[in-house]
KOLTI-147452 format. One line per field, with one value per residue (C-alpha): x, y, z; residue in one letter. Coordinates in steps of 0.25 Angstrom, whole numbers, padded with zeros to 4 digits. Layout:
N
xx: X|... .
yy: Y|... .
zz: Z|... .
aa: A|... .
//
This chain:
230
xx: 1003|1011|1008|1015|1014|1016|1019|1028|1031|1035|1041|1026|1022|1034|1033|1019|1021|1034|1025|1014|1005|1009|1024|1023|1015|1026|1036|1028|1026|1011|1013|1024|1025|1033|1032|1034|1037|1032|1043|1053|1046|1045|1052|1053|1067|1062|1054|1041|1028|1018|1013|1002|0988|0983|0972|0976|0974|0981|0993|1001|0997|1005|1009|1007|1021|1027|1015|1012|1026|1026|1014|1018|1031|1023|1014|1026|1033|1020|1010|0998|0999|0985|0986|0978|0978|0974|0966|0954|0946|0947|0937|0937|0946|0938|0941|0936|0947|0957|0953|0952|0965|0972|0972|0980|0995|1000|0994|0999|0995|0997|0998|0996|1001|0999|0985|0984|0988|0986|0973|0979|0988|0976|0969|0981|0985|0975|0968|0960|0959|0956|0953|0955|0945|0939|0952|0964|0978|0991|0995|0990|1000|0991|0980|0989|0994|0980|0976|0988|0986|0971|0974|0986|0977|0969|0982|0983|0993|0995|0986|0990|0975|0967|0954|0955|0951|0937|0933|0939|0932|0924|0922|0908|0906|0908|0918|0926|0920|0926|0938|0943|0956|0960|0957|0942|0940|0948|0946|0931|0929|0925|0924|0911|0910|0906|0921|0926|0917|0924|0911|0917|0904|0897|0910|0910|0895|0897|0908|0900|0889|0899|0905|0891|0888|0902|0899|0886|0891|0904|0901|0886|0890|0896|0885|0875|0883|0882|0867|0864|0878|0871 .
yy: 0127|0138|0153|0163|0178|0188|0201|0213|0211|0197|0200|0203|0188|0180|0184|0180|0166|0164|0162|0154|0144|0148|0148|0134|0129|0134|0127|0114|0115|0117|0131|0139|0154|0162|0177|0183|0198|0204|0214|0202|0201|0216|0220|0234|0237|0243|0230|0239|0232|0244|0254|0265|0260|0262|0271|0279|0276|0277|0268|0258|0244|0231|0231|0218|0214|0210|0202|0196|0190|0186|0178|0172|0168|0161|0154|0148|0143|0137|0128|0131|0146|0151|0166|0175|0190|0198|0210|0218|0215|0200|0191|0189|0178|0168|0156|0147|0153|0150|0135|0134|0140|0131|0120|0128|0124|0138|0152|0164|0177|0190|0202|0215|0229|0244|0246|0231|0222|0225|0218|0211|0203|0198|0194|0187|0179|0179|0165|0172|0186|0188|0200|0198|0209|0223|0231|0236|0233|0238|0224|0210|0203|0202|0197|0187|0182|0181|0172|0164|0162|0158|0149|0142|0139|0130|0122|0108|0108|0123|0124|0115|0111|0112|0109|0124|0128|0122|0132|0145|0156|0155|0140|0138|0153|0155|0163|0156|0155|0162|0156|0156|0152|0150|0155|0154|0166|0179|0193|0189|0183|0168|0159|0152|0141|0130|0131|0126|0113|0104|0100|0102|0099|0111|0120|0117|0121|0133|0138|0136|0144|0155|0155|0157|0169|0175|0174|0180|0192|0195|0190|0190|0187|0174|0171|0171|0158|0151|0148|0134|0131|0131 .
zz: -0303|-0308|-0308|-0316|-0312|-0324|-0316|-0317|-0302|-0299|-0286|-0281|-0284|-0279|-0265|-0263|-0267|-0258|-0245|-0239|-0246|-0260|-0256|-0251|-0263|-0272|-0264|-0264|-0279|-0280|-0286|-0294|-0297|-0306|-0312|-0325|-0327|-0340|-0339|-0343|-0356|-0360|-0373|-0368|-0364|-0351|-0348|-0349|-0348|-0348|-0358|-0358|-0361|-0375|-0376|-0363|-0349|-0336|-0332|-0340|-0345|-0346|-0361|-0369|-0373|-0360|-0355|-0368|-0369|-0354|-0355|-0369|-0362|-0351|-0360|-0368|-0355|-0349|-0356|-0347|-0342|-0338|-0339|-0329|-0329|-0317|-0320|-0313|-0325|-0325|-0319|-0304|-0299|-0290|-0282|-0293|-0302|-0291|-0291|-0306|-0309|-0298|-0309|-0319|-0321|-0324|-0321|-0326|-0318|-0325|-0316|-0323|-0319|-0322|-0328|-0333|-0344|-0359|-0362|-0375|-0366|-0357|-0370|-0376|-0363|-0352|-0349|-0337|-0331|-0317|-0307|-0292|-0288|-0292|-0289|-0296|-0291|-0296|-0302|-0305|-0295|-0283|-0291|-0298|-0284|-0279|-0290|-0288|-0274|-0275|-0286|-0279|-0267|-0276|-0281|-0275|-0264|-0262|-0249|-0237|-0235|-0248|-0241|-0237|-0251|-0249|-0238|-0243|-0248|-0261|-0261|-0264|-0265|-0251|-0243|-0232|-0218|-0207|-0201|-0187|-0180|-0165|-0155|-0156|-0147|-0151|-0145|-0142|-0155|-0155|-0167|-0170|-0160|-0170|-0175|-0162|-0160|-0170|-0178|-0192|-0199|-0192|-0193|-0209|-0209|-0201|-0210|-0222|-0216|-0212|-0226|-0232|-0222|-0225|-0240|-0239|-0231|-0239|-0253|-0256|-0270|-0267|-0257|-0268|-0274|-0261|-0262|-0258|-0252|-0238 .
aa: M|H|F|T|F|V|T|L|F|P|Q|M|I|E|G|Y|F|A|H|S|I|L|G|R|A|I|E|A|G|H|L|S|I|D|T|V|N|P|R|D|F|S|T|N|R|H|R|K|V|D|E|P|M|I|G|G|G|A|G|M|L|M|T|P|Q|P|L|D|D|T|L|T|H|I|K|K|S|S|P|V|P|H|M|I|F|L|T|P|V|G|K|P|F|R|Q|N|D|A|R|R|L|A|S|Y|E|H|I|V|L|V|A|G|R|Y|E|G|I|D|E|R|I|I|E|M|H|A|D|E|V|F|S|V|G|D|A|I|L|T|G|G|E|L|P|A|M|M|L|C|D|A|I|S|R|N|V|P|G|V|L|G|N|S|D|S|L|A|V|E|S|F|E|N|A|L|L|E|A|P|S|F|A|K|P|D|L|Y|K|G|H|R|I|V|S|E|F|L|K|G|N|H|S|K|I|A|D|L|K|K|R|M|A|L|H|K|T|Q|Y|F|R|P|D|L|Y|Q|K|T|K|G|I|L .
//
């Protein structure tokens, strides 16, 4: 699976994917990453990519030409690019989206800067538009990397143990159950004794119930979707 990041700051992207699970997945050929800088497509002699907003407003906006030419170039060089724009006004990105998008061959993640992207470019090129939360960031690079990370985990071969996906948060509308590591007693805090008895059926049942209670406490909105699970 291939990811292309459209960003004015490619150096922010490249370092993240040089390490850990995703770095190993790239080395193994499960994933590939590249970046494209809209400045390289600007017809302005100073490689300018921003202009004041028409109609007034604070700040500058990413102007159409560099991004349009960038995305047109990507479409010409790739047969199946799926264009995703990151913006606070997009639909919330969910784990279901990560699973679905993991089947795509080539995903293009467009990271905005300044006060955002000219709306005409989104209308012309976007296949999907996502938000990662009700907060404003200085750029779309962090959300783009977050989407890439979440999607990549669902690509076959990326995780060492794909079974771990089945018990993670948001599977079956549940948050993941509390987890513990050795030692079983730490600074007076002991783990639930059932975890030490080796009865995997009882442990699985306990984890399911703990996940349900955790979801009820932290995410009552998700809890409403779990009726009938237990």
